[in-house]
Structure formats: C-alpha cells, structure tokens
C-alpha positions as CSV (number, residue, x, y, z in Angstrom):
1,M,-141.2,26.1,-59.8
2,K,-138.6,23.8,-58.5
3,R,-136.9,23.5,-61.5
4,L,-135.4,27.0,-61.1
5,G,-133.4,25.9,-58.3
6,P,-130.7,24.5,-61.0
7,I,-130.6,26.9,-63.4
8,L,-130.4,29.7,-61.1
9,V,-127.5,28.0,-59.9
10,L,-126.0,27.2,-63.0
11,L,-126.6,31.6,-63.8
12,G,-124.3,31.8,-60.9
13,I,-122.0,29.7,-61.7
14,L,-121.7,31.3,-65.2
15,S,-121.8,34.9,-63.5
16,Y,-118.9,34.0,-61.2
17,S,-116.7,32.7,-64.1
18,S,-117.3,35.4,-66.1
19,A,-116.1,37.9,-63.2
20,I,-113.2,35.3,-62.8
21,Q,-112.3,35.6,-66.7
22,A,-112.4,39.6,-66.5
23,S,-109.7,40.1,-64.0
24,Q,-106.2,38.1,-65.2
25,T,-102.8,38.5,-63.6
26,V,-100.6,38.7,-66.6
27,F,-97.5,38.9,-65.0
28,Q,-95.9,38.6,-61.2
29,T,-92.7,38.9,-59.9
30,T,-90.6,39.4,-56.6
31,S,-88.2,42.3,-56.1
32,A,-85.4,43.5,-53.7
33,Y,-88.5,45.9,-53.0
34,H,-91.6,44.5,-53.8
35,N,-94.3,41.6,-54.6
36,I,-95.0,43.2,-58.3
37,K,-98.4,42.5,-59.7
38,V,-99.7,43.1,-63.4
39,V,-103.6,42.6,-63.7
40,D,-105.8,43.3,-66.6
41,E,-109.8,43.7,-65.3
42,D,-112.6,45.4,-67.1
43,G,-110.6,46.8,-69.8
44,M,-108.2,48.5,-67.5
45,R,-104.4,47.5,-66.3
46,Y,-103.4,48.1,-62.4
47,L,-99.8,47.6,-61.0
48,Y,-100.0,46.4,-57.3
49,F,-97.3,46.5,-55.0
50,D,-97.8,43.9,-52.2
51,N,-101.5,43.9,-53.5
52,T,-101.6,47.9,-52.9
53,T,-102.9,49.6,-56.3
54,E,-99.8,51.8,-57.6
55,S,-100.9,52.8,-60.7
56,R,-103.8,52.2,-63.4
57,M,-103.8,52.4,-67.4
58,S,-106.6,52.1,-70.1
59,L,-105.8,49.1,-72.3
60,D,-107.2,50.8,-75.5
61,N,-105.6,54.1,-74.6
62,P,-102.5,54.5,-72.4
63,L,-102.7,58.2,-71.4
64,E,-106.2,57.5,-69.7
65,G,-107.7,55.8,-67.2
66,H,-105.0,56.7,-64.4
67,F,-106.5,58.1,-60.9
68,E,-107.4,61.4,-60.7
69,Y,-104.5,63.0,-58.4
70,I,-102.3,62.4,-61.1
71,E,-103.6,65.0,-62.9
72,Y,-103.0,67.6,-60.3
73,F,-99.1,67.3,-61.3
74,H,-100.4,69.6,-64.1
75,M,-101.1,72.3,-62.1
76,P,-97.0,74.2,-62.2
77,W,-97.8,75.1,-65.6
78,L,-100.0,77.5,-64.0
79,L,-98.5,78.1,-61.0
80,G,-94.7,78.9,-62.0
81,Q,-92.8,80.3,-65.0
82,E,-92.2,78.5,-68.4
83,I,-90.9,74.8,-67.7
84,R,-89.0,72.7,-69.7
85,T,-87.0,70.3,-67.1
86,V,-88.4,68.0,-65.0
87,V,-87.5,65.2,-62.2
88,M,-90.0,62.8,-61.1
89,L,-89.1,60.2,-58.4
90,G,-90.8,57.4,-58.2
91,L,-92.5,55.4,-61.5
92,G,-95.0,52.9,-61.3
93,G,-97.0,52.8,-64.4
94,G,-95.7,56.3,-65.8
95,S,-98.5,58.0,-65.9
96,I,-97.5,61.6,-65.4
97,Q,-94.2,60.6,-67.7
98,K,-96.2,59.8,-70.1
99,A,-99.0,62.8,-70.1
100,V,-95.7,64.6,-70.0
101,E,-94.0,63.3,-73.2
102,H,-97.5,64.1,-75.6
103,Y,-98.7,67.4,-73.2
104,Y,-96.0,69.1,-73.4
105,P,-93.5,68.2,-76.3
106,D,-90.5,71.1,-75.6
107,V,-90.0,69.5,-71.7
108,N,-87.7,66.6,-71.1
109,I,-88.0,64.9,-67.9
110,I,-85.7,62.5,-66.1
111,T,-87.7,59.7,-63.8
112,V,-85.3,58.2,-60.9
113,E,-86.6,54.9,-59.4
114,L,-85.0,53.1,-57.1
115,D,-86.4,49.3,-57.9
116,P,-84.9,48.2,-61.6
117,K,-87.4,45.4,-61.8
118,V,-90.2,48.3,-61.7
119,V,-88.7,50.0,-64.5
120,D,-88.7,46.5,-66.2
121,V,-92.2,46.2,-65.9
122,A,-93.1,49.9,-66.6
123,K,-91.4,49.1,-69.9
124,E,-93.1,45.8,-70.7
125,Y,-96.7,46.8,-69.8
126,F,-97.5,50.1,-69.1
127,H,-95.7,51.3,-72.5
128,V,-93.2,53.7,-70.9
129,R,-90.3,54.3,-73.5
130,P,-87.0,55.9,-72.7
131,S,-86.5,58.3,-75.0
132,A,-84.3,61.5,-75.9
133,R,-86.6,63.2,-73.8
134,H,-87.3,61.0,-70.8
135,R,-84.3,59.4,-69.1
136,I,-84.6,57.0,-66.7
137,V,-82.0,56.6,-63.3
138,I,-82.0,53.6,-61.3
139,E,-81.0,55.2,-58.5
140,D,-82.3,56.2,-54.3
141,G,-84.3,59.7,-55.1
142,R,-82.5,61.7,-52.6
143,I,-78.8,60.4,-53.2
144,F,-79.6,61.1,-56.9
145,L,-80.6,65.1,-56.0
146,R,-77.6,65.2,-53.8
147,R,-75.2,63.9,-56.5
148,S,-77.0,65.8,-59.4
149,Q,-75.1,69.2,-60.3
150,Q,-78.0,70.2,-62.6
151,R,-80.9,72.3,-61.3
152,F,-84.5,71.7,-62.4
153,D,-87.7,73.7,-63.2
154,L,-90.3,71.3,-61.5
155,I,-89.6,68.2,-59.1
156,I,-92.5,65.5,-58.8
157,I,-92.1,63.0,-56.0
158,D,-94.7,60.3,-56.1
159,A,-92.5,57.7,-54.5
160,Y,-95.0,55.6,-52.6
161,T,-93.7,52.1,-51.9
162,A,-95.6,49.6,-50.2
163,N,-95.0,46.2,-48.0
164,R,-97.6,43.6,-46.5
165,Y,-98.9,46.5,-43.9
166,G,-100.1,49.0,-46.5
167,S,-98.2,52.1,-48.8
168,Y,-95.7,54.4,-47.5
169,I,-93.4,57.2,-48.2
170,P,-89.6,56.5,-47.3
171,Y,-88.8,58.9,-44.5
172,T,-85.7,59.8,-46.2
173,L,-88.3,61.6,-48.5
174,V,-90.2,63.7,-45.9
175,T,-87.8,65.7,-43.7
176,K,-87.2,69.1,-43.7
177,E,-83.6,68.4,-44.6
178,F,-84.8,66.6,-47.9
179,F,-87.0,70.0,-48.7
180,E,-84.3,71.7,-48.7
181,L,-81.8,69.8,-50.8
182,V,-85.2,69.6,-53.1
183,K,-85.0,73.8,-53.2
184,Q,-81.3,73.6,-53.9
185,R,-81.6,71.6,-57.2
186,L,-84.7,73.6,-58.0
187,N,-84.0,77.0,-60.4
188,P,-85.2,80.1,-59.2
189,G,-89.3,80.2,-59.4
190,G,-89.4,76.2,-59.2
191,I,-91.9,74.1,-58.2
192,M,-92.2,71.2,-56.6
193,A,-95.0,69.0,-56.8
194,Y,-95.4,65.8,-54.1
195,N,-98.3,63.3,-53.7
196,V,-99.7,62.8,-50.3
197,I,-102.8,60.1,-49.0
198,G,-104.2,62.2,-46.3
199,S,-106.9,64.8,-45.4
200,I,-106.9,68.5,-45.3
201,Y,-108.9,68.0,-42.2
202,G,-107.3,65.2,-40.9
203,G,-106.3,67.7,-37.9
204,S,-102.7,67.8,-36.5
205,E,-101.5,64.2,-36.4
206,D,-102.4,63.5,-40.4
207,I,-99.5,63.4,-42.7
208,V,-101.2,65.6,-44.8
209,T,-100.9,68.5,-42.1
210,V,-97.1,67.3,-40.9
211,M,-95.6,67.8,-44.3
212,Y,-97.6,70.8,-45.1
213,K,-95.6,72.4,-42.2
214,T,-92.4,70.9,-42.9
215,I,-92.2,72.2,-46.3
216,K,-93.3,75.7,-45.1
217,T,-90.0,75.7,-43.2
218,T,-88.4,75.7,-46.7
219,F,-91.0,76.9,-49.1
220,K,-93.2,80.1,-48.7
221,Q,-96.5,79.0,-50.6
222,V,-97.4,75.7,-50.2
223,Y,-100.8,75.1,-52.3
224,L,-103.0,71.8,-51.8
225,F,-105.3,69.8,-54.5
226,P,-107.4,67.2,-52.3
227,A,-108.5,64.7,-55.1
228,S,-112.2,64.3,-55.3
229,T,-112.3,60.3,-55.7
230,S,-109.7,59.4,-53.5
231,R,-107.9,60.6,-50.7
232,N,-104.8,61.9,-52.6
233,V,-103.5,65.4,-51.6
234,V,-101.3,66.8,-54.3
235,L,-99.0,69.6,-52.3
236,I,-97.2,72.1,-54.9
237,A,-94.7,74.2,-53.3
238,V,-93.6,77.8,-55.0
239,D,-90.7,80.0,-52.8
240,T,-92.5,83.0,-53.5
241,D,-93.6,85.9,-51.3
242,E,-96.6,86.9,-53.4
243,P,-99.5,84.2,-53.2
244,V,-101.3,83.1,-55.8
245,D,-104.5,84.8,-57.3
246,T,-107.2,82.4,-58.7
247,T,-108.7,85.2,-61.5
248,Q,-105.2,85.0,-63.2
249,L,-104.7,81.4,-62.6
250,A,-108.0,80.7,-64.6
251,K,-107.5,83.4,-67.1
252,K,-103.9,81.0,-67.7
253,A,-105.3,78.2,-67.8
254,E,-107.5,79.3,-70.8
255,S,-104.9,80.8,-72.8
256,L,-102.9,77.5,-72.2
257,M,-105.4,75.3,-73.8
258,A,-106.3,77.4,-76.2
259,G,-102.7,78.5,-77.6
260,K,-101.0,75.1,-77.6
261,D,-101.7,72.2,-80.4
262,R,-101.5,69.3,-77.2
263,S,-102.1,71.7,-73.8
264,Y,-103.1,69.2,-71.4
265,P,-107.6,69.8,-71.7
266,G,-108.5,69.4,-67.7
267,L,-106.5,72.5,-66.5
268,L,-109.4,74.5,-65.7
269,T,-111.5,71.7,-64.0
270,R,-108.6,70.6,-61.6
271,L,-107.6,74.2,-60.8
272,K,-111.4,74.2,-59.1
273,N,-109.8,71.9,-56.4
274,L,-107.1,74.5,-55.4
275,R,-107.2,75.4,-51.8
276,T,-104.5,77.9,-50.6
277,G,-105.1,77.7,-46.8
278,A,-103.3,75.7,-43.9
279,P,-104.7,72.3,-43.3
280,L,-106.6,71.8,-40.4
281,G,-104.6,71.7,-36.8
282,T,-101.3,73.2,-38.8
283,S,-100.6,75.0,-36.0
284,R,-100.0,72.3,-33.8
285,A,-98.4,70.1,-36.0
286,R,-94.9,68.3,-35.9
287,I,-91.9,69.5,-38.2
288,L,-90.3,66.1,-39.7
289,T,-86.4,66.1,-39.6
290,D,-83.9,63.7,-40.1
291,D,-83.3,62.8,-36.6
292,F,-87.2,62.7,-36.0
293,A,-89.2,61.2,-38.6
294,P,-92.1,58.9,-37.3
295,I,-93.7,58.8,-40.5
296,D,-95.1,55.2,-39.8
297,G,-97.0,56.3,-37.0
298,L,-98.3,59.2,-39.3
299,L,-99.3,56.7,-41.5
300,K,-101.2,54.0,-39.3
301,A,-103.8,56.7,-38.9
302,E,-105.1,56.7,-42.1
C-alpha cells in the first residue's frame, strides 16, 4: 500500500498538467480601454476584458457556444414589424452579429465599437467578417447615433466594458436623454434591446429596475427576458400603446420558424422567459439622467 503514494502523486501531477494544457491563452494585448485576452479551453474560445468574460464561442461552430442571453436578442423579430436594418452598440466576439447574418439574410447590420483593437481581435479570432451586409464603425455609440441621419428598425445595446473592479456600462448609455436619442433613430414601430446584468427581483436599487424605469420615460412598453443560466436580463422596449399578447407571440414564433429556410430555431423556447410586469421596487427607483447617473454605485450592488 505504501507504494501507492508516489503513484497517486504522479497521477495528480498528470491531471494538473492536463488541466493546464486544456486552457491556453492564444492572444493578449492592451488597448487604450482594456487588457484583452483570448483563451481556448475545452473546445471553447473566450474573450476577456481585464479578466472579465465578455464573449464565448465554440471552436467547432462559430454560431454556437455563445452565452444564453444572446438568444434573447432574437425576440424583436417577434415583438415588432419587419426588421431590415439593425445597429448594435458593442462588438465583443460578435455573437449576435454572426447570428443575424446567418439567420436573417435580408437584414443589414451596423456595429459600432469604440475600441479598434476589439475589432481586430473579433476579426482574427472570432470569425467576424465585415461585408456588404455588416459594416463596422469605430466610434463612440452615442456619438454615432447623434451624428447619424439614418433610422433603423432595431437598435441593440450590449456595450459593457471592464476595469480591474469588474464590468460596467458607460453612464452615457443609460440615461433618459440617451434613450430619447435612441427613439429618434428608430423607425416608427422600431425596437430597442438592451443587455443588463442584474435581477428583476433586486429591488429599487438594482440596475435592472433603475434601467427599466428610465427606459419607461421614453418607451411605452418594456419587456424583460431574464436568462436562466446567468444574471443577464435583456430589456426590450417598444413605443406602442398595446401590450403584447403572449398567445399571438407564440403563433408568430411558430410561423417564423416554419416559414424561413434559416429562421432562428430557438424563438419559441426563449419566449417562455418573457416577463411583462415591472421589476420589484420600480415605483421607488430613481431615473437616470445626464446630470445624475450614479451607475457605479448601482453596479457595486451586483
């Protein structure tokens, strides 16, 4: 029995060595905004900003392996009219951009990304390909919307950044004035979709609740899609008088999935997470403005 000691030690070393080999940093750089790292592990590729995970992709299939919340960005195809033009603020690993190009061949998308090195990494390591249907603009998202003369059917915002303290949303993208600008850049019946990390049950000081109340100053309807496997909540805003009919949405999902050769297959499944009520504590929540947007304090509560 005493001879098992060295054997167990050797097995432990081999197991630890295999774990090290399973995780490999394939690229690392520092930009003006982030320390950027690309890591391969167990068949997946991860994008990190300052050690915070920003994106994930299967090495076998670039359309798979993304985080669950990405799939709720398909919900506007159920909630609105026909979508032909999309703007997305934030690139990351380009998960939704690749999905839009694949599943909706009649849709054009513009991605607005502040950090040019993120664009380079997405092209080199995450199969993001600018094309006639996908244009990438290196610019601040709010400035882009302010300068643009174009209107769009859908504006998606997933513009988290990170520092050594963790992820955060730039305060310029969370205020009443910003959402008024978004509404101005949408076609009639257009939709905004926004990824927020928080909880619909977090109370009046939770970022989801505060964002919901702020968005409601501009858009008549705001719907919530909390992810099941993370704290991501996708808020979808529509400026229409009538609230959604969940039965009709389910019928539309079935119709879309049956009527297109490459329609996104998960519409009906993700629709089940729709929440039409306000988050807990909304009546007591503050409204964020350009003059008062203490976003850092809200994020510390996460």
